[in-house]
N, C-alpha and C positions, 0 to 999 in steps of 0.2 A: 120511493122504489116503485115507480110507475112502469109498466111494461112498455116496450117500444115495438116498432114493426120487425126489428131484428131478433127479438126473443122467440124462444121455442115454447110451445105449450104441450103438455102431456096430460091426458085425461086420467084421473085417479078414481078408480071404482071402490077402493077399500081404503083402509087406514093408513097404509104406507104409500108413498110416492113410487116406490119400487115394486110392490106386489102387483103382478099381473098387467104391468105397463110396459112401455117401450123405453123408459128412462134409463136403464142400464145400458142398452145399447146406443142411445142418443150420446150419453156421458163419454162412454168408450170411444165412440166415432169422433167426437170433438176433442177427445184426450183431456177431459176435465178432471182435475185432482182435487178441487175445493168447491164446496157448495154453500150457498147462502140459504138457510131455511127460515121461513116466516109463514104466518097463517093463523087461522082459527083453530080452536081445539088443540092448543099448544101441549096439553097434557095427553093427547091422543095422537091425532095425525102427524103433528109436527114431531113429536118424540119418537113414534114408530118409524117415520121417515129418517130421522137422525140416527136411530138405532142400525137401520139397514145400510145407511151412508157410512157409518163407522165400521160395519163389517166388511165394506168394501174398500176400506183404507182410504176414504176421502176425508179431507179436512173440512170440519164443520164450523160454520159461522152462524150464530143465531142472534140476531138483533133484538134484544129484549123488549124494545118498544114496538116490534112489529109482530109480537106473538101474544095471543090472548087465550085464556081458558075460561071455563064457566065460573070458577072463583079465583080469587088472587092466591089463595093457598095452593090449588092445583097448578097454576102458572108458575109459582115459585118452585114447586117440587119438580116440574118438568125442566125448567131451566137448570135447576141444581143437578138433575140427572145428567142432562146434555153436557154440562160442564165437567162434572166430576167423573161420571162413569164413561161417557163417550169422548172425553177430551175436547169438547167443543169450545170455541171461543164466544163468550157471552159479552156483549156491550150494547150501548145505545146505538142506534143506526148511524148517528153523527158521529161517532167514535171510530167506526170500522173504516180503516183505510187499507188500500191494496196497491202494491207495487205492480206495475204493467207486467204482463206475462208475455213472453215471446211465444207465439203460436208455432207449433211445429207444423210441417206441410201435411195438408189432409191425406187421409188414407186413400190410395188408389183403388179404384173398383173396376179397372180394365181387365181384359183377359190375361190369362196367365202368360208371362212373357212379354207383354206389351206394357207400355207406359200410357196413362191417360194424358191427353194434352189438355192444358187449362183453357 
């Protein structure tokens, strides 16, 4: 799961990727309905971000081999919470497969009554 030049980056000052960031706006603008969550501090940052994603009705995917916590027990607890409470899909990264999604047309930001030209 290596980032590419086409990926977006959002700075995260606190525990959740949604708290005090532009992530909500970015996902809404791109019409994103599912997220893949990975990272360090699975029992804190990943879990808090998963909780906020769940409250926004996003579908959550959490590759178990891409999430780590201070202890194995903490990591297991976080993955179990994401799966049972937040209805997230937990699997090894090699097992996650997705069907291509047809992208809707981008949101127009032209003036009222005018269409933006591509």
